[in-house]
N, C-alpha and C positions, 0 to 999 in steps of 0.2 A: 503493500499500500504506499502510495507516494504521498508526502510533505505538503502540505499547501502550496507551498513557494516551489517545490519538483513542478507539481503538477498546473501551475500557473505559469510558469517559463515552460512546459512542453509545449501545452497551448500557445505559446506566444511565438514558441519557435516553429509549430506546424501552419499554424497562420499565417506566420509572415513568409515564407516559403511557400504555400499554397498562389496568396495570393496578390504579394509582391515580387515572387520568383527570388528573394534573395532573404537571406538570415540575417536578422537585426544585429546593432553595433551593442558594443558593453553599453555604451549610453542610453542608447534606445530603449533597451533590458533594464535599467537603472529607473529609468522614467516610468514604463509601463510596470513595474515593479512596486517602485518605490523603496525599493531595497538598494545594501551598498553593494559595491562590486565583489568583498569579500564573499557574502552573503550568497550573491549569482555564482559565483566562482564555485563555492560547497555545492550550492544545488546543484548545478552541470556537473559536476564531477561524481556526484550520488546520480544521476540521471544516467551516466555512462556505466556506474559500473551494478546498476540495476538492467543495463541492457537496452534501455532506449533510445542512446543517441552513441554517435562515434564522434570523438572530439579527440581527432590527432595534433596539432597543432595548438595546443591549449594559451597561444600568446594572442590568437584570432579565434570570436566568436564565431566568425563567418564562414570557421574551418568545420563546422559543425554538420553533420549528417545524421538524419534521423532515422531511426530505426523502427520504432513505434510511436504514433502522435496522440495515441491516450493510453490511458491506465489500462492495467488487465483488470477485467472483473475477476475475484475471486468467487467460485463456486461453493457453495456452502453445503456440506455433506446431505441436510434435507431437502434438498433441490432436488427434482426428477427429473426436470425440464419442462413438466405440465403447469395444467394448474389446476389440477385436483385436489389439491391443499385447500385452497379456498371455500371448493364446493362440498369437502367432507368436514370442514373443522370447525366451519363459522356460521 
């Protein structure tokens, strides 16, 4: 499960790449998130560790490549894929 800042940065990266055909700069990330460069860098490293992005050149945010544009949903043990729980338990 992603932290709020990580989820927000991932969505910003995805939206920039899809809408503007480029990655945002560090300054743009700082403006959009309201976080410091240190906080953003830490979140980007966490996203890379969790395999959401690849960040080869750590000096340039523009070098980031997105592997997954959104957070993976965790499947609960109760979920069977249908909606029978609603009709049988409520």
